[in-house]
C-alpha positions in Angstrom: 61.2 99.8 141.8 60.3 96.2 140.6 57.6 95.3 138.7 56.0 93.7 141.7 56.5 96.8 143.8 55.4 98.9 140.9 51.8 96.6 141.0 51.5 97.4 144.6 51.8 101.2 144.5 49.2 101.5 141.9 46.7 98.7 143.6 47.0 101.3 146.6 46.3 104.1 144.6 43.7 102.5 143.0 42.1 101.5 146.2 42.3 104.8 147.6 40.3 106.6 145.0 37.7 103.6 145.1 37.3 104.8 148.5 35.8 108.2 146.8 34.3 106.3 143.8 32.1 103.3 145.1 30.0 103.4 142.3 32.8 101.8 139.9 33.9 99.1 142.6 32.3 96.3 140.4 33.9 97.5 137.1 37.5 97.8 138.7 37.2 94.1 139.8 37.6 93.2 135.9 41.1 95.0 135.9 43.9 92.4 136.0 46.2 92.7 138.4 49.1 93.2 136.2 50.9 96.9 136.0 49.2 98.2 132.3 46.0 97.4 133.0 46.3 98.8 136.7 48.1 101.8 135.4 45.0 102.0 132.8 42.5 101.9 136.0 44.3 104.1 138.0 44.0 106.9 134.6 40.7 106.1 134.6 39.6 106.7 137.9 41.6 110.0 138.3 39.9 111.4 135.1 36.5 110.2 136.6 37.1 111.8 140.4 35.3 115.1 141.1 37.2 117.8 142.7 37.2 116.5 146.4 39.9 116.9 149.4 43.2 115.4 148.7 44.7 113.2 151.2 48.4 113.7 152.1 49.2 110.1 152.1 47.3 109.4 148.5 49.3 112.8 147.0 52.8 111.1 148.1 51.9 108.1 146.4 50.6 109.9 143.4 53.4 112.2 143.0 56.2 109.4 143.7 54.5 107.4 140.6 53.8 110.6 138.4 57.7 111.9 138.7 58.9 108.8 138.3 56.7 108.5 135.2 57.7 111.7 133.7 61.4 111.1 134.3 61.2 107.6 132.5 59.4 109.4 130.0 62.6 111.9 129.2 62.1 115.7 130.0 63.2 118.0 127.4 64.1 121.4 127.9 62.4 124.1 126.1 65.1 126.2 125.9 67.7 124.0 124.0 65.2 123.6 121.2 65.9 125.3 118.0 64.6 128.3 116.9 63.7 129.3 113.5 65.9 130.8 110.9 63.5 133.7 110.6 63.0 134.4 114.6 64.9 133.4 117.2 61.9 133.7 119.7 59.9 131.2 117.7 60.2 127.3 117.8 58.5 124.3 116.6 58.7 120.9 118.1 57.0 117.8 117.3 56.2 115.8 120.4 54.6 115.1 123.9 53.8 118.5 125.5 53.9 117.0 129.1 57.5 116.3 128.5 58.4 119.6 128.1 60.6 121.8 130.5 58.8 125.6 129.8 57.8 128.1 132.0 54.4 127.2 131.3 52.6 125.3 128.8 49.0 125.8 127.4 46.2 123.5 127.9 42.9 123.3 125.3 40.8 123.3 127.9 37.1 123.2 128.3 34.6 125.8 130.0 34.4 124.3 133.3 38.1 124.8 133.4 38.0 120.7 135.3 40.1 118.7 132.8 38.4 116.1 130.6 36.1 113.4 132.7 36.6 110.8 129.9 38.4 108.0 131.2 41.7 108.0 129.1 40.7 110.1 126.8 43.0 111.3 123.8 42.6 115.1 124.5 45.3 117.3 125.4 43.1 118.2 128.2 43.3 114.6 129.7 46.7 114.4 129.2 48.0 117.3 130.7 45.9 116.7 133.8 46.7 113.3 133.9 50.4 113.9 134.1 50.0 116.7 136.1 48.1 114.8 139.1 44.6 115.8 140.8 46.2 118.7 142.3 45.7 120.4 139.0 41.7 119.6 138.8 41.6 121.1 142.4 43.3 123.9 141.6 41.2 124.6 138.5 38.1 124.2 140.8 39.6 126.6 143.1 40.0 129.5 140.4 36.1 128.6 139.2 34.6 128.8 142.6 36.0 131.9 143.0 35.0 132.9 139.3 31.8 131.6 139.7 30.8 131.2 136.2 32.1 129.2 133.1 35.4 130.3 131.7 34.9 132.4 128.8 36.1 131.8 125.3 39.3 133.4 124.2 40.6 134.3 127.8 43.3 132.6 130.0 44.0 131.3 133.7 47.4 130.0 135.2 47.9 127.4 137.9 51.0 125.2 139.0 52.2 122.4 137.1 52.5 120.2 140.1 54.0 116.6 138.6 54.5 118.1 135.1 58.3 119.0 133.7 56.5 122.6 132.9 56.6 125.5 136.5 53.3 126.7 135.1 49.8 125.7 132.9 47.8 128.3 131.0 44.1 127.0 130.6 42.7 128.5 127.6 39.2 127.6 126.3 38.9 128.1 122.3 35.8 128.2 120.1 34.0 125.4 118.9 33.5 125.1 115.2 30.4 123.4 114.4 30.1 124.8 110.8 31.7 127.4 108.5 34.6 129.5 110.3 33.0 132.7 111.0 35.2 136.1 111.9 33.9 135.6 115.5 35.5 131.8 115.7 39.0 133.7 114.4 38.9 136.6 116.7 38.4 134.3 119.6 41.2 132.2 118.6 43.5 134.6 118.3 42.4 135.9 121.6 43.4 132.6 123.1 47.3 133.3 122.2 47.2 137.0 123.3 45.3 136.2 126.6 47.8 133.2 127.7 51.0 135.6 126.5 49.9 138.6 128.4 49.2 136.4 131.7 52.7 134.9 130.8 54.5 138.4 130.9 52.3 139.2 133.8 53.7 136.4 135.9 57.5 137.3 134.3 57.5 133.8 132.6 60.2 133.6 129.5 59.3 130.6 127.8 56.0 129.4 126.5 54.9 126.4 124.8 51.2 126.1 122.9 49.3 123.1 121.8 47.3 123.2 118.3 44.2 124.9 120.2 40.7 124.0 119.1 42.0 121.9 116.4 41.1 119.1 117.6 37.7 118.2 119.9 37.0 121.6 118.5 37.0 120.9 115.2 38.7 124.2 114.1 40.4 123.6 110.7 44.0 123.0 111.0 45.1 125.1 108.2 43.4 128.2 109.4 44.2 127.8 112.9 47.8 127.5 112.6 48.2 130.8 110.8 46.1 132.5 113.1 48.5 131.1 115.9 51.7 132.3 114.0 50.2 135.8 113.0 48.7 136.2 116.8 52.3 135.1 118.5 54.0 137.3 116.1 51.8 140.4 116.7 52.2 139.8 120.5 55.8 139.7 120.6 56.2 143.0 118.4 55.7 144.7 122.2 58.4 144.8 124.9 57.8 141.3 127.0 59.3 139.3 129.2 58.4 136.3 126.9 61.9 135.4 124.9 61.0 131.9 123.7 57.3 130.6 122.0 57.0 126.8 121.0 54.4 125.7 118.9 54.1 122.4 119.6 52.4 120.0 117.5 51.8 116.0 117.7 50.9 115.0 114.5 53.3 115.1 111.1 50.5 116.8 109.3 50.3 119.6 112.0 54.3 119.8 111.9 53.9 120.4 107.6 51.5 123.1 108.4 53.4 125.3 110.7 56.9 124.5 109.1 55.5 126.1 106.1 54.5 129.3 108.1 57.8 129.5 110.2 60.2 128.1 108.0 63.4 126.1 108.6 64.8 126.3 112.0 68.6 128.1 112.3 71.7 126.1 111.7 73.4 125.0 114.7 76.5 127.2 115.5 79.8 125.3 114.2 
């Protein structure tokens, strides 16, 4: 697909979304008619759109775009990632979690469980929903309607991955830290990891990739969060489970260093 075709595709998608979001029509007119700007507009409108019925023609265009972008970014197989020397079930990988072809990736969600509504926000919730497509917000909305209340901290829900390489997304709400970290924060964060792994095992999943839960917008100190994460995962894996590989996914070098100090070096490749 050449550049002009891509711009036309983006314009069509934006026009469809603006029918549901007419209040943003004037702002949308300010975006230049070139690929980067129209793509940013699309992500913004996708982020802003509340759960509404999804039209088949929109989904066909959206899925074609997102699947092409997924392939262009490059899919990383979870099974191909090297494990640590100390434990063949544990792995550390630094990169974009939306590229991982795992049985499930973990999303650090908020209590509404509907994704981030701030246009093009840098949180992982926004990144995962934007790469998966609007079906993910719709699926989360159905879960929340059935539940009838906000998602509690430390629990987990599962949805399909839609346009992600991952088959499923595990959604968990971590603790928000506004002052000193307390025992309740620590217990809730550990519960996030246990709940996700328990749900994965109930579904018979074998590979799960965790983001750094609560260490971004929720301000849990990263060093202690990493220690809790590794401890909770190791304790879970002591029992019989379908889960054979757990990936600690990090994006920043500081987090990579933290987890490396806890997990040790990767296993040397076989000769």
